[in-house]
C-alpha positions in Angstrom: 0.0 0.0 0.0 1.3 3.4 -0.9 0.2 7.0 -0.2 0.5 9.4 -3.1 -0.1 13.2 -2.7 -0.4 16.2 -4.8 -0.3 19.8 -3.6 -2.3 22.8 -5.0 -2.1 26.5 -4.2 -5.0 28.9 -4.5 -5.8 32.4 -3.4 -9.1 33.4 -1.9 -10.6 36.2 0.3 -13.0 35.6 3.1 -14.4 37.0 6.3 -15.7 35.0 9.2 -19.1 36.4 10.1 -19.7 34.4 13.3 -16.7 35.9 15.1 -16.9 38.8 17.6 -16.7 42.2 16.0 -13.2 42.9 17.4 -11.7 39.7 15.9 -9.3 40.5 13.0 -10.8 37.7 10.9 -14.2 39.2 11.0 -13.0 41.7 8.4 -12.4 40.7 4.8 -8.9 39.3 4.3 -7.1 37.1 1.9 -5.1 33.9 2.1 -2.8 31.8 -0.1 -4.1 28.4 0.7 -2.2 25.1 0.2 -4.4 22.1 -0.5 -2.8 18.6 -0.4 -4.8 15.6 -1.7 -3.7 12.1 -0.5 -4.6 9.0 -2.4 -4.0 5.5 -0.9 -3.7 2.4 -3.1 -1.6 -0.3 -4.6 0.7 0.3 -7.5 -1.0 -0.7 -10.8 1.4 -3.1 -12.6 0.1 -2.0 -16.0 1.3 1.6 -15.6 3.4 1.7 -12.4 1.1 4.3 -10.8 -1.2 4.3 -7.7 -2.8 7.2 -9.6 -1.4 9.4 -12.3 -0.7 13.0 -11.0 -2.3 14.3 -14.2 -5.6 12.6 -13.2 -5.5 14.2 -9.8 -4.9 17.6 -11.6 -7.9 17.1 -13.9 -10.3 16.4 -11.0 -9.1 19.3 -8.8 -8.8 21.8 -11.7 -12.4 20.9 -12.8 -14.3 20.5 -9.5 -12.5 22.8 -7.0 -10.1 25.5 -8.2 -12.3 27.4 -10.6 -14.9 27.7 -7.9 -12.7 29.1 -5.2 -9.4 30.5 -6.7 -9.4 34.4 -6.6 -13.0 34.4 -5.2 -14.7 35.7 -2.1 -15.5 32.4 -0.4 -18.5 33.8 1.5 -20.3 34.2 -1.8 -20.2 30.5 -2.6 -23.1 28.3 -1.7 -22.2 26.3 1.4 -19.3 28.6 2.4 -21.2 31.4 4.1 -19.0 30.9 7.1 -15.8 29.8 5.3 -13.5 28.7 8.2 -10.7 26.4 7.1 -12.7 23.5 8.7 -15.8 24.3 6.7 -13.7 24.8 3.5 -11.9 21.5 3.7 -15.2 19.7 4.2 -16.7 21.6 1.2 -13.7 20.5 -1.0 -14.1 16.9 0.2 -17.7 16.8 -0.8 -16.8 17.9 -4.4 -14.1 15.4 -5.0 -14.5 12.2 -2.9 -16.7 10.5 -5.5 -14.1 11.1 -8.2 -11.2 9.3 -6.5 -10.7 5.6 -5.6 -8.6 5.7 -2.4 -9.0 9.3 -1.3 -7.4 9.1 2.1 -7.3 12.6 3.4 -7.0 16.3 2.6 -4.7 18.8 4.2 -5.5 22.5 4.0 -3.2 25.2 5.3 -3.7 29.0 5.2 -0.2 29.7 6.4 3.0 27.9 7.4 2.5 26.2 10.7 -1.3 26.0 10.7 -3.7 23.7 9.0 -6.5 21.2 8.9 -6.4 17.4 8.1 -9.7 15.9 7.1 -10.4 12.2 6.4 -14.1 12.5 5.4 -15.4 11.5 8.9 
């Protein structure tokens, strides 16, 4: 069994409306997010891949990035309160049916902070 991963970067703005008025993240601000997709599986003897990175790219570039890159996340259905926790669950819902062996997602908005979600 092997774990393959592919990292993506996107830029989005957001504000977190459920925070107290004096919290800095209540105001509109931007992040450069890093999303890592992890696929678990066996190496296919026909092509030598668990999954082709190009296939991961196609799924993320179709189902996720055009919807959130350079967008105000609060304006997207389901992301009215776009915390990183809610965002990673939103991403999972858009891609989990497209991957065999999707193991987890990792989302970070800065170095040293992040969320890991396994679809639970």
